[in-house]
All heavy atoms as an XYZ file, in Angstrom:
900
protein
N      95.783    126.209    -80.709
C      95.171    124.933    -80.387
C      96.215    123.846    -80.617
O      96.915    123.837    -81.605
C      93.936    124.692    -81.242
C      93.208    123.425    -80.853
S      91.575    123.238    -81.604
C      90.664    124.500    -80.794
N      96.295    122.934    -79.670
C      97.262    121.839    -79.754
C      96.785    120.799    -80.758
O      95.595    120.734    -81.085
C      97.399    121.185    -78.367
C      97.869    122.118    -77.280
C      99.298    122.562    -77.448
O     100.146    121.730    -77.813
O      99.573    123.751    -77.230
N      97.716    119.967    -81.211
C      97.302    118.866    -82.105
C      96.236    118.012    -81.420
O      96.259    117.813    -80.220
C      98.596    118.072    -82.307
C      99.700    119.027    -81.976
C      99.132    119.990    -80.977
N      95.304    117.526    -82.191
C      94.237    116.693    -81.646
C      93.066    117.505    -81.116
O      92.169    116.983    -80.486
N      93.079    118.837    -81.323
C      91.945    119.665    -80.945
C      91.950    120.161    -79.510
O      90.995    120.768    -79.069
N      93.010    119.933    -78.743
C      93.055    120.367    -77.353
C      93.593    121.796    -77.281
O      94.669    122.090    -77.777
C      93.939    119.416    -76.528
C      93.961    119.782    -75.077
C      92.878    119.501    -74.278
C      95.062    120.422    -74.524
C      92.879    119.837    -72.937
C      95.078    120.759    -73.188
C      93.978    120.462    -72.388
N      92.854    122.714    -76.695
C      93.237    124.118    -76.585
C      93.751    124.388    -75.177
O      92.980    124.608    -74.247
C      92.039    125.004    -76.909
C      92.412    126.482    -76.979
O      93.528    126.854    -76.558
O      91.571    127.260    -77.471
N      95.069    124.356    -75.016
C      95.687    124.552    -73.709
C      95.405    125.958    -73.174
O      95.208    126.141    -71.976
C      97.198    124.305    -73.797
C      97.859    124.260    -72.460
C      97.692    123.166    -71.627
C      98.646    125.318    -72.018
C      98.286    123.114    -70.387
C      99.247    125.277    -70.778
C      99.073    124.178    -69.959
N      95.350    126.949    -74.040
C      95.046    128.318    -73.622
C      93.660    128.414    -72.995
O      93.472    129.074    -71.964
N      92.692    127.740    -73.605
C      91.331    127.732    -73.055
C      91.311    127.023    -71.707
O      90.611    127.445    -70.787
C      90.363    127.058    -74.021
N      92.090    125.953    -71.582
C      92.183    125.241    -70.302
C      92.731    126.164    -69.227
O      92.202    126.228    -68.113
C      93.068    124.004    -70.439
C      93.383    123.279    -69.126
C      92.109    122.671    -68.553
C      94.433    122.210    -69.341
N      93.763    126.905    -69.541
C      94.378    127.799    -68.553
C      93.418    128.941    -68.185
O      93.336    129.329    -67.017
C      95.711    128.347    -69.076
C      96.783    127.265    -69.211
S      97.007    126.244    -67.732
C      97.665    127.446    -66.605
N      92.679    129.476    -69.143
C      91.692    130.516    -68.840
C      90.595    129.968    -67.939
O      90.184    130.615    -66.979
C      91.081    131.076    -70.128
C      92.004    132.010    -70.870
C      91.361    132.536    -72.145
O      90.493    131.898    -72.743
N      91.788    133.721    -72.576
N      90.110    128.772    -68.253
C      89.081    128.145    -67.422
C      89.616    127.864    -66.029
O      88.915    128.056    -65.035
C      88.597    126.841    -68.058
O      87.920    127.095    -69.257
N      90.861    127.421    -65.948
C      91.475    127.130    -64.648
C      91.615    128.404    -63.823
O      91.343    128.405    -62.615
C      92.830    126.462    -64.843
N      92.019    129.489    -64.445
C      92.154    130.755    -63.731
C      90.803    131.256    -63.232
O      90.680    131.724    -62.091
C      92.810    131.801    -64.629
N      89.779    131.122    -64.058
C      88.434    131.544    -63.651
C      87.931    130.681    -62.501
O      87.348    131.185    -61.536
C      87.476    131.460    -64.835
N      88.176    129.387    -62.588
C      87.750    128.483    -61.518
C      88.484    128.800    -60.223
O      87.893    128.818    -59.149
C      88.004    127.038    -61.909
C      87.615    126.054    -60.833
S      87.982    124.377    -61.381
C      87.813    123.522    -59.836
N      89.771    129.047    -60.321
C      90.559    129.368    -59.134
C      90.014    130.631    -58.458
O      89.904    130.685    -57.237
C      92.026    129.537    -59.518
C      92.956    129.565    -58.321
C      94.413    129.470    -58.735
O      94.769    129.751    -59.873
N      95.247    129.075    -57.811
N      89.637    131.632    -59.237
C      89.082    132.862    -58.675
C      87.737    132.592    -58.008
O      87.457    133.083    -56.921
C      88.932    133.938    -59.748
C      88.414    135.261    -59.208
C      89.321    135.856    -58.141
O      90.521    135.961    -58.322
N      88.754    136.228    -57.000
N      86.900    131.785    -58.658
C      85.596    131.450    -58.070
C      85.766    130.650    -56.782
O      85.025    130.857    -55.824
C      84.733    130.673    -59.059
C      84.164    131.547    -60.153
C      83.232    130.785    -61.068
O      83.443    129.613    -61.361
N      82.187    131.453    -61.523
N      86.738    129.751    -56.746
C      86.999    128.977    -55.525
C      87.473    129.906    -54.411
O      87.025    129.784    -53.266
C      88.058    127.897    -55.785
C      87.608    126.807    -56.731
S      86.404    125.713    -56.000
C      87.478    124.487    -55.317
N      88.347    130.851    -54.726
C      88.826    131.805    -53.723
C      87.683    132.667    -53.203
O      87.573    132.910    -51.992
C      89.945    132.678    -54.309
N      86.808    133.104    -54.099
C      85.644    133.898    -53.688
C      84.719    133.087    -52.781
O      84.225    133.589    -51.770
C      84.862    134.396    -54.910
C      85.638    135.412    -55.748
O      86.665    135.954    -55.258
O      85.228    135.653    -56.900
N      84.484    131.824    -53.149
C      83.617    130.968    -52.340
C      84.230    130.731    -50.962
O      83.534    130.784    -49.948
C      83.367    129.639    -53.048
N      85.534    130.500    -50.905
C      86.205    130.298    -49.613
C      86.107    131.550    -48.755
O      85.845    131.473    -47.559
C      87.669    129.918    -49.815
C      87.855    128.481    -50.216
C      89.312    128.122    -50.396
O      90.122    128.937    -50.837
N      89.656    126.902    -50.057
N      86.311    132.705    -49.363
C      86.243    133.960    -48.608
C      84.839    134.185    -48.058
O      84.674    134.658    -46.922
C      86.671    135.134    -49.490
N      83.825    133.831    -48.825
C      82.458    134.042    -48.357
C      82.087    133.100    -47.224
O      81.181    133.390    -46.443
C      81.462    133.902    -49.511
O      81.283    132.553    -49.875
N      82.797    131.980    -47.098
C      82.503    131.044    -46.012
C      82.755    131.665    -44.641
O      82.091    131.311    -43.672
C      83.331    129.765    -46.161
C      82.850    128.792    -47.217
C      83.840    127.659    -47.394
C      81.472    128.254    -46.874
N      83.680    132.585    -44.546
C      83.955    133.227    -43.259
C      82.749    134.021    -42.768
O      82.584    134.231    -41.566
C      85.183    134.126    -43.366
N      81.880    134.446    -43.687
C      80.683    135.205    -43.321
C      79.478    134.309    -43.028
O      78.462    134.787    -42.529
C      80.313    136.187    -44.433
C      81.388    137.234    -44.654
O      82.053    137.614    -43.681
O      81.558    137.665    -45.808
N      79.581    133.040    -43.368
C      78.484    132.100    -43.145
C      78.500    131.616    -41.697
O      79.518    131.669    -41.018
C      78.609    130.894    -44.080
C      78.525    131.247    -45.541
C      77.130    131.630    -45.988
O      76.142    131.209    -45.351
O      77.024    132.359    -46.984
N      77.363    131.128    -41.215
C      77.245    130.611    -39.853
C      76.621    129.229    -39.899
O      75.726    128.960    -40.714
C      76.370    131.525    -38.979
C      76.906    132.938    -38.832
C      78.210    132.941    -38.026
N      78.772    134.254    -37.871
C      79.757    134.750    -38.604
N      80.261    134.052    -39.591
N      80.246    135.941    -38.375
N      77.089    128.351    -39.028
C      76.514    127.018    -38.883
C      76.354    126.755    -37.394
O      77.189    127.180    -36.588
C      77.416    125.970    -39.529
N      75.274    126.071    -37.041
C      74.979    125.800    -35.635
C      74.953    124.308    -35.387
O      74.627    123.520    -36.271
C      73.639    126.422    -35.251
N      75.304    123.944    -34.163
C      75.219    122.558    -33.731
C      74.702    122.526    -32.312
O      74.736    123.541    -31.603
N      74.206    121.355    -31.905
C      73.697    121.247    -30.543
C      73.908    119.842    -30.024
O      74.180    118.914    -30.783
C      72.218    121.620    -30.493
O      71.464    120.683    -31.234
N      73.773    119.699    -28.716
C      73.874    118.404    -28.056
C      72.952    118.423    -26.849
O      72.562    119.493    -26.361
C      75.319    118.131    -27.638
N      72.629    117.241    -26.372
C      71.780    117.154    -25.191
C      70.396    117.711    -25.417
O      69.828    118.344    -24.531
N      69.866    117.503    -26.617
C      68.529    118.011    -26.910
C      68.459    119.525    -26.934
O      67.419    120.109    -26.634
N      69.556    120.171    -27.296
C      69.579    121.627    -27.389
C      70.039    122.315    -26.113
O      70.059    123.548    -26.058
N      70.457    121.543    -25.107
C      70.928    122.153    -23.863
C      72.277    122.845    -24.044
O      72.584    123.802    -23.341
C      71.021    121.103    -22.749
C      69.686    120.496    -22.310
C      69.918    119.345    -21.345
C      68.801    121.562    -21.688
N      73.074    122.348    -24.970
C      74.351    122.977    -25.301
C      74.337    123.253    -26.793
O      74.033    122.371    -27.598
C      75.548    122.078    -24.923
C      76.857    122.709    -25.355
C      75.565    121.793    -23.421
N      74.637    124.494    -27.151
C      74.642    124.901    -28.558
C      75.987    125.530    -28.887
O      76.585    126.211    -28.054
C      73.524    125.909    -28.830
C      72.139    125.351    -28.570
C      71.078    126.408    -28.742
C      69.710    125.838    -28.378
N      68.686    126.870    -28.412
N      76.428    125.294    -30.114
C      77.680    125.875    -30.587
C      77.432    126.508    -31.944
O      76.679    125.983    -32.760
C      78.762    124.810    -30.684
N      78.056    127.640    -32.179
C      77.993    128.317    -33.465
C      79.408    128.429    -34.006
O      80.331    128.803    -33.277
C      77.381    129.713    -33.327
C      75.914    129.661    -32.945
O      75.161    128.927    -33.605
O      75.535    130.352    -31.989
N      79.565    128.098    -35.289
C      80.849    128.216    -35.961
C      80.643    129.006    -37.248
O      79.520    129.129    -37.738
C      81.463    126.830    -36.275
C      81.750    126.048    -34.997
C      80.588    126.021    -37.206
N      81.747    129.545    -37.778
C      81.629    130.170    -39.088
C      81.760    129.085    -40.153
O      81.952    127.911    -39.825
C      82.619    131.323    -39.267
C      84.080    130.907    -39.323
O      84.374    129.697    -39.481
O      84.942    131.791    -39.211
N      81.658    129.464    -41.394
C      81.677    128.502    -42.485
C      82.991    127.775    -42.644
O      83.051    126.759    -43.331
N      84.041    128.262    -41.993
C      85.327    127.580    -42.048
C      85.501    126.628    -40.876
O      86.499    125.933    -40.789
C      86.502    128.587    -42.053
O      86.541    129.273    -40.804
C      86.380    129.563    -43.210
N      84.527    126.616    -39.951
C      84.598    125.730    -38.804
C      85.184    126.366    -37.560
O      85.372    125.702    -36.549
N      85.448    127.663    -37.602
C      86.013    128.361    -36.439
C      84.900    128.598    -35.423
O      83.847    129.149    -35.743
C      86.631    129.687    -36.867
C      87.367    130.416    -35.752
C      88.085    131.652    -36.285
N      87.172    132.584    -36.909
C      86.696    133.678    -36.307
N      87.057    133.982    -35.093
N      85.862    134.471    -36.961
N      85.134    128.176    -34.176
C      84.147    128.313    -33.116
C      83.919    129.780    -32.788
O      84.853    130.525    -32.533
C      84.613    127.568    -31.858
C      83.671    127.579    -30.668
C      82.357    126.889    -30.991
C      84.344    126.913    -29.468
N      82.639    130.195    -32.808
C      82.282    131.581    -32.519
C      81.660    131.729    -31.137
O      81.935    132.697    -30.434
C      81.306    132.110    -33.571
C      81.806    132.097    -35.009
C      80.686    132.466    -35.962
C      82.987    133.038    -35.159
N      80.795    130.782    -30.757
C      80.150    130.888    -29.450
C      79.649    129.526    -28.981
O      79.413    128.633    -29.784
C      78.972    131.870    -29.502
O      77.930    131.351    -30.305
N      79.512    129.421    -27.666
C      78.925    128.248    -27.035
C      77.880    128.764    -26.057
O      78.134    129.681    -25.283
C      79.981    127.412    -26.283
C      79.328    126.277    -25.499
C      81.025    126.860    -27.239
N      76.681    128.180    -26.109
C      75.601    128.543    -25.191
C      75.238    127.305    -24.382
O      74.994    126.239    -24.959
C      74.359    129.029    -25.965
O      74.749    130.110    -26.819
C      73.267    129.480    -25.021
N      75.213    127.461    -23.064
C      74.923    126.334    -22.176
C      73.701    126.673    -21.339
O      73.676    127.695    -20.644
C      76.126    126.036    -21.258
C      77.368    125.726    -22.110
C      75.806    124.882    -20.310
C      78.661    125.653    -21.321
N      72.702    125.806    -21.420
C      71.506    125.982    -20.605
C      71.911    125.832    -19.130
O      72.602    124.871    -18.771
C      70.469    124.923    -20.984
C      69.152    125.138    -20.279
O      69.091    124.929    -19.048
O      68.181    125.504    -20.962
N      71.507    126.757    -18.273
C      71.904    126.695    -16.861
C      71.509    125.392    -16.161
O      72.163    124.989    -15.200
C      71.169    127.883    -16.224
C      70.907    128.818    -17.353
C      70.737    127.960    -18.568
N      70.492    124.699    -16.656
C      70.054    123.467    -16.002
C      71.085    122.340    -16.081
O      71.003    121.386    -15.323
C      68.719    123.000    -16.588
O      68.891    122.533    -17.911
N      72.053    122.446    -17.013
C      73.046    121.377    -17.124
C      74.326    121.678    -16.361
O      75.243    120.869    -16.356
C      73.385    121.054    -18.598
C      72.180    120.537    -19.326
C      74.015    122.215    -19.304
N      74.388    122.816    -15.722
C      75.594    123.174    -14.979
C      75.500    122.563    -13.585
O      74.820    123.071    -12.698
C      75.779    124.708    -14.898
C      77.029    125.061    -14.124
C      75.819    125.299    -16.299
N      76.158    121.447    -13.430
C      76.207    120.733    -12.160
C      77.675    120.611    -11.769
O      78.421    119.858    -12.398
C      75.570    119.357    -12.317
C      75.624    118.523    -11.054
O      76.147    118.997    -10.025
O      75.130    117.376    -11.098
N      78.100    121.345    -10.745
C      79.514    121.306    -10.362
C      80.011    119.889    -10.076
O      81.201    119.603    -10.223
C      79.581    122.162     -9.095
C      78.348    122.988     -9.109
C      77.319    122.229     -9.892
N      79.119    118.994     -9.710
C      79.530    117.622     -9.437
C      79.666    116.767    -10.684
O      80.087    115.619    -10.595
N      79.273    117.276    -11.836
C      79.313    116.490    -13.066
C      79.854    117.316    -14.227
O      79.216    117.440    -15.272
C      77.911    115.962    -13.384
C      77.941    114.866    -14.446
O      79.043    114.388    -14.795
O      76.858    114.516    -14.935
N      81.023    117.853    -14.043
C      81.652    118.685    -15.065
C      81.983    117.864    -16.314
O      81.933    118.376    -17.435
C      82.916    119.373    -14.505
C      83.662    120.148    -15.572
C      82.543    120.289    -13.354
N      82.272    116.583    -16.155
C      82.624    115.747    -17.301
C      81.470    115.652    -18.302
O      81.684    115.680    -19.512
C      83.030    114.344    -16.848
C      84.372    114.341    -16.128
O      85.159    115.288    -16.330
O      84.624    113.391    -15.369
N      80.249    115.537    -17.818
C      79.098    115.468    -18.714
C      78.957    116.774    -19.486
O      78.704    116.770    -20.697
C      77.803    115.175    -17.935
O      77.941    113.899    -17.307
C      76.598    115.160    -18.846
N      79.130    117.892    -18.806
C      79.052    119.185    -19.475
C      80.132    119.292    -20.549
O      79.861    119.721    -21.677
C      79.181    120.330    -18.470
C      79.151    121.735    -19.055
C      77.869    121.972    -19.837
C      79.306    122.760    -17.947
N      81.329    118.886    -20.223
C      82.423    118.938    -21.199
C      82.099    118.071    -22.407
O      82.336    118.479    -23.557
C      83.729    118.487    -20.553
N      81.541    116.875    -22.169
C      81.169    115.996    -23.279
C      80.095    116.633    -24.164
O      80.139    116.519    -25.389
C      80.662    114.653    -22.756
C      81.766    113.803    -22.136
O      82.957    114.092    -22.383
O      81.423    112.853    -21.401
N      79.134    117.306    -23.540
C      78.086    117.979    -24.306
C      78.648    119.124    -25.144
O      78.237    119.333    -26.289
C      76.980    118.493    -23.381
C      76.063    117.432    -22.769
C      75.167    118.067    -21.706
C      75.236    116.754    -23.836
N      79.594    119.861    -24.590
C      80.213    120.966    -25.337
C      80.958    120.409    -26.550
O      80.825    120.916    -27.672
C      81.139    121.810    -24.437
C      81.961    122.785    -25.269
C      80.330    122.549    -23.384
N      81.738    119.360    -26.331
C      82.474    118.750    -27.438
C      81.500    118.254    -28.507
O      81.704    118.483    -29.707
C      83.375    117.597    -26.938
C      83.929    116.779    -28.099
C      84.512    118.151    -26.091
N      80.421    117.610    -28.100
C      79.441    117.095    -29.064
C      78.788    118.224    -29.845
O      78.584    118.117    -31.059
C      78.383    116.258    -28.335
N      78.453    119.320    -29.161
C      77.817    120.452    -29.842
C      78.770    121.092    -30.849
O      78.374    121.432    -31.972
C      77.351    121.491    -28.824
N      80.030    121.233    -30.467
C      81.010    121.825    -31.384
C      81.213    120.911    -32.591
O      81.251    121.373    -33.737
C      82.341    122.116    -30.659
C      83.431    122.510    -31.648
C      82.144    123.211    -29.616
N      81.322    119.616    -32.354
C      81.473    118.683    -33.480
C      80.273    118.754    -34.415
O      80.424    118.707    -35.638
C      81.655    117.259    -32.964
C      83.020    117.012    -32.385
C      83.169    115.593    -31.918
N      84.499    115.384    -31.357
C      84.821    114.369    -30.589
N      83.921    113.451    -30.280
N      86.046    114.260    -30.131
N      79.085    118.872    -33.854
C      77.874    118.974    -34.666
C      77.900    120.245    -35.509
O      77.553    120.241    -36.692
C      76.639    118.940    -33.756
C      75.338    118.816    -34.528
O      75.271    118.019    -35.486
O      74.381    119.512    -34.140
N      78.333    121.346    -34.913
C      78.418    122.613    -35.642
C      79.475    122.547    -36.737
O      79.262    123.046    -37.854
C      78.715    123.758    -34.677
N      80.609    121.929    -36.451
C      81.669    121.812    -37.457
C      81.194    120.947    -38.621
O      81.457    121.255    -39.788
C      82.973    121.278    -36.831
C      83.990    120.890    -37.894
C      83.569    122.323    -35.891
N      80.455    119.873    -38.331
C      79.884    119.050    -39.412
C      78.957    119.893    -40.288
O      78.976    119.783    -41.514
C      79.120    117.855    -38.835
C      79.965    116.626    -38.602
C      79.096    115.401    -38.330
N      78.302    115.529    -37.112
C      78.729    115.210    -35.894
N      79.952    114.760    -35.727
N      77.930    115.350    -34.850
N      78.164    120.752    -39.653
C      77.260    121.618    -40.414
C      78.064    122.592    -41.283
O      77.703    122.867    -42.428
C      76.325    122.380    -39.476
N      79.159    123.116    -40.738
C      80.011    124.033    -41.509
C      80.669    123.311    -42.675
O      80.790    123.863    -43.772
C      81.071    124.658    -40.600
N      81.099    122.068    -42.461
C      81.706    121.293    -43.539
C      80.697    121.037    -44.656
O      81.036    121.107    -45.835
C      82.266    119.975    -43.004
C      83.515    120.165    -42.168
C      83.947    118.896    -41.435
O      83.176    117.906    -41.402
O      85.050    118.911    -40.878
N      79.458    120.749    -44.283
C      78.417    120.537    -45.294
C      78.169    121.824    -46.072
O      77.996    121.804    -47.300
C      77.126    120.056    -44.625
N      78.169    122.946    -45.377
C      77.992    124.242    -46.024
C      79.141    124.517    -46.990
O      78.930    124.936    -48.128
C      77.915    125.340    -44.958
C      77.767    126.774    -45.428
C      76.422    126.964    -46.124
C      77.874    127.715    -44.240
N      80.360    124.252    -46.542
C      81.532    124.472    -47.400
C      81.487    123.553    -48.613
O      81.773    123.984    -49.732
C      82.821    124.247    -46.606
N      81.118    122.296    -48.401
C      81.029    121.351    -49.514
C      79.997    121.828    -50.532
O      80.222    121.754    -51.737
C      80.655    119.960    -48.990
C      80.548    118.924    -50.071
C      81.865    118.632    -50.752
O      82.918    118.729    -50.145
N      81.817    118.308    -52.024
N      78.886    122.331    -50.032
C      77.836    122.828    -50.921
C      78.345    124.009    -51.745
O      78.175    124.054    -52.957
C      76.629    123.249    -50.089
C      75.478    123.804    -50.890
C      74.334    124.263    -49.995
O      74.024    123.558    -49.024
O      73.783    125.341    -50.273
N      78.986    124.981    -51.083
C      79.475    126.168    -51.792
C      80.612    125.825    -52.742
O      80.624    126.250    -53.882
C      79.955    127.226    -50.799
C      78.869    128.074    -50.240
C      79.488    129.235    -49.492
C      78.467    130.239    -49.105
N      78.120    131.155    -50.168
N      81.589    125.071    -52.259
C      82.767    124.769    -53.065
C      82.414    123.760    -54.162
O      82.921    123.854    -55.266
C      83.888    124.225    -52.189
C      84.322    125.192    -51.088
S      84.790    126.818    -51.681
C      86.424    126.445    -52.257
N      81.537    122.818    -53.853
C      81.139    121.828    -54.845
C      80.394    122.456    -56.004
O      80.546    122.046    -57.144
N      79.592    123.483    -55.703
C      78.859    124.162    -56.763
C      79.817    124.841    -57.722
O      79.625    124.810    -58.944
C      77.889    125.187    -56.171
N      80.869    125.441    -57.187
C      81.858    126.098    -58.042
C      82.638    125.066    -58.836
O      82.738    125.144    -60.054
C      82.829    126.962    -57.200
C      83.976    127.472    -58.054
C      82.093    128.118    -56.560
N      83.163    124.062    -58.149
C      83.996    123.054    -58.819
C      83.171    122.243    -59.813
O      83.623    121.992    -60.925
C      84.639    122.133    -57.791
N      81.977    121.866    -59.427
C      81.143    121.061    -60.314
C      80.780    121.802    -61.581
O      80.789    121.236    -62.667
N      80.486    123.076    -61.456
C      80.123    123.871    -62.617
C      81.293    124.122    -63.537
O      81.153    124.153    -64.751
N      82.460    124.281    -62.958
C      83.630    124.602    -63.771
C      84.261    123.361    -64.387
O      84.695    123.378    -65.516
C      84.685    125.332    -62.928
C      84.286    126.723    -62.528
S      84.022    127.805    -63.951
C      85.660    127.891    -64.630
N      84.342    122.282    -63.615
C      85.066    121.112    -64.103
C      84.427    120.525    -65.351
O      85.117    120.101    -66.257
C      85.158    120.050    -63.008
C      86.043    120.434    -61.831
C      86.026    119.326    -60.789
C      87.456    120.737    -62.252
N      83.119    120.514    -65.397
C      82.455    119.964    -66.569
C      82.642    120.835    -67.790
O      82.551    120.365    -68.909
N      82.939    122.126    -67.596
C      83.083    123.050    -68.712
C      84.488    123.141    -69.268
O      84.713    123.778    -70.280
N      85.457    122.512    -68.604
C      86.819    122.555    -69.107
C      86.953    121.634    -70.316
O      86.241    120.632    -70.424
C      87.807    122.105    -68.024
C      87.982    123.075    -66.867
C      88.865    122.447    -65.803
C      88.579    124.387    -67.321
N      87.868    121.964    -71.225
C      88.063    121.094    -72.384
C      88.344    119.671    -71.931
O      89.205    119.437    -71.117
C      89.280    121.701    -73.092
C      89.315    123.120    -72.632
C      88.741    123.109    -71.232
N      87.583    118.739    -72.435
C      87.764    117.344    -72.044
C      87.060    117.020    -70.743
O      86.924    115.875    -70.378
N      86.615    118.053    -69.984
C      85.965    117.838    -68.690
C      86.910    117.186    -67.712
O      87.804    116.458    -68.089
N      86.767    117.477    -66.433
C      87.602    116.831    -65.432
C      86.828    115.778    -64.661
O      87.389    115.106    -63.831
C      88.160    117.856    -64.435
C      89.280    118.735    -64.951
C      89.755    119.669    -63.856
C      90.444    117.921    -65.446
N      85.563    115.649    -64.936
C      84.776    114.699    -64.170
C      85.296    113.278    -64.367
O      85.179    112.461    -63.483
C      83.300    114.783    -64.537
O      83.135    114.562    -65.926
N      85.900    113.002    -65.486
C      86.481    111.681    -65.719
C      87.981    111.694    -65.584
O      88.649    110.760    -65.969
N      88.553    112.762    -65.038
C      90.000    112.871    -64.897
C      90.571    113.792    -65.955
O      89.882    114.252    -66.851
N      91.856    114.063    -65.831
C      92.543    114.921    -66.786
C      92.745    114.169    -68.096
O      92.834    112.950    -68.107
C      93.917    115.333    -66.234
C      93.844    116.250    -65.020
S      93.171    117.867    -65.402
C      94.559    118.588    -66.247
N      92.837    114.903    -69.211
C      93.148    114.241    -70.471
C      94.456    113.471    -70.353
O      95.364    113.897    -69.635
C      93.296    115.408    -71.460
C      92.500    116.521    -70.848
C      92.621    116.333    -69.372
N      94.552    112.346    -71.020
C      95.723    111.481    -70.914
C      96.999    112.257    -71.187
O      97.094    113.014    -72.138
C      95.591    110.320    -71.898
N      97.971    112.068    -70.297
C      99.280    112.681    -70.472
C      99.369    114.128    -70.039
O     100.427    114.730    -70.114
N      98.277    114.741    -69.579
C      98.307    116.141    -69.184
C      98.463    116.237    -67.677
O      97.663    115.713    -66.933
C      97.018    116.851    -69.613
C      96.941    118.341    -69.287
C      98.069    119.085    -69.992
C      95.612    118.905    -69.708
N      99.513    116.898    -67.250
C      99.768    117.052    -65.825
C     100.094    118.513    -65.575
O     101.041    119.035    -66.136
C     100.933    116.154    -65.408
C     101.153    116.200    -63.916
O     100.267    116.604    -63.165
N     102.323    115.784    -63.490
N      99.286    119.177    -64.741
C      99.485    120.592    -64.478
C      99.744    120.759    -62.987
O      98.816    120.931    -62.207
C      98.267    121.429    -64.901
C      97.890    121.106    -66.331
C      98.553    122.917    -64.720
C      96.586    121.705    -66.767
N     100.992    120.663    -62.553
C     101.278    120.783    -61.124
C     101.087    122.209    -60.628
O     101.270    123.170    -61.369
C     102.739    120.351    -61.020
C     103.315    120.548    -62.374
C     102.181    120.393    -63.342
N     100.695    122.311    -59.366
C     100.679    123.596    -58.684
C      99.589    124.564    -59.080
O      99.736    125.755    -58.879
N      98.477    124.104    -59.640
C      97.407    125.044    -59.962
C      96.734    125.556    -58.709
O      96.077    126.579    -58.729
C      96.367    124.404    -60.882
C      96.741    124.317    -62.348
C      95.609    123.708    -63.146
C      97.101    125.667    -62.919
N      96.877    124.847    -57.586
C      96.365    125.331    -56.317
C      94.863    125.264    -56.176
O      94.248    126.186    -55.687
N      94.243    124.196    -56.630
C      92.815    124.025    -56.436
C      92.594    123.312    -55.112
O      92.800    122.118    -55.014
C      92.181    123.195    -57.555
C      92.255    123.846    -58.906
C      92.648    123.139    -60.008
C      91.920    125.178    -59.058
C      92.708    123.727    -61.250
C      91.967    125.778    -60.300
C      92.380    125.056    -61.395
N      92.174    124.049    -54.050
C      91.989    123.400    -52.775
C      90.899    122.345    -52.846
O      89.827    122.590    -53.378
C      91.549    124.541    -51.851
C      91.597    125.778    -52.648
C      91.827    125.435    -54.064
N      91.208    121.163    -52.343
C      90.222    120.109    -52.274
C      89.953    119.388    -53.573
O      89.161    118.474    -53.622
N      90.611    119.787    -54.661
C      90.384    119.146    -55.946
C      91.280    117.927    -56.031
O      92.488    118.024    -55.962
C      90.691    120.109    -57.094
C      90.411    119.597    -58.496
C      88.939    119.261    -58.634
C      90.796    120.632    -59.518
N      90.708    116.770    -56.185
C      91.467    115.539    -56.199
C      91.190    114.802    -57.501
O      90.528    113.789    -57.523
C      91.071    114.667    -54.998
C      91.968    113.451    -54.866
O      93.073    113.450    -55.408
O      91.543    112.489    -54.190
N      91.655    115.389    -58.597
C      91.454    114.764    -59.894
C      92.740    114.090    -60.321
O      93.826    114.608    -60.077
C      91.044    115.811    -60.933
N      92.662    112.939    -60.947
C      93.876    112.254    -61.414
C      94.686    113.173    -62.319
O      94.132    113.866    -63.156
C      93.333    111.072    -62.197
C      91.927    110.869    -61.733
C      91.443    112.226    -61.308
N      95.984    113.184    -62.105
C      96.867    113.967    -62.952
C      97.142    115.358    -62.450
O      97.919    116.080    -63.023
N      96.487    115.777    -61.363
C      96.758    117.099    -60.807
C      97.511    116.931    -59.516
O      97.087    116.215    -58.617
C      95.456    117.907    -60.544
C      94.784    118.219    -61.856
C      95.761    119.177    -59.776
C      93.541    119.062    -61.723
N      98.642    117.584    -59.444
C      99.426    117.573    -58.209
C      99.322    118.949    -57.598
O      99.329    119.944    -58.299
C     100.888    117.255    -58.521
C     101.054    115.887    -59.182
C     102.466    115.694    -59.714
O     103.349    116.493    -59.369
O     102.662    114.745    -60.469
N      99.233    119.013    -56.282
C      99.089    120.326    -55.646
C     100.194    120.687    -54.834
O     100.853    120.637    -54.065
């Protein structure tokens, strides 16, 4: 234990456990699905939890060879809607891991790192706490 009651070993163990949980959560996102739609459901898009486009479904009633631009706009809107849903899913999964772990670290990270402590390169994706460089 460091002077002043700070246990750097416990911090590193907690950080390693959190990093593993974050990696597990990220890996599970590839198995998740999120859907989006546009035009009142005439165009639908499905993405995985990482935002990778899996499929697009277009209602035949919107296929007008004279108005391809509208169809393209609907596809873009549906994909954006699906990606937003995937981002919300990822935030929910990753936030649950980070939120649970950060509060349990010595000194907690919810208010930032303990003064003077800088741990570069821990590799916490999306973690933006003062004093951590990635």
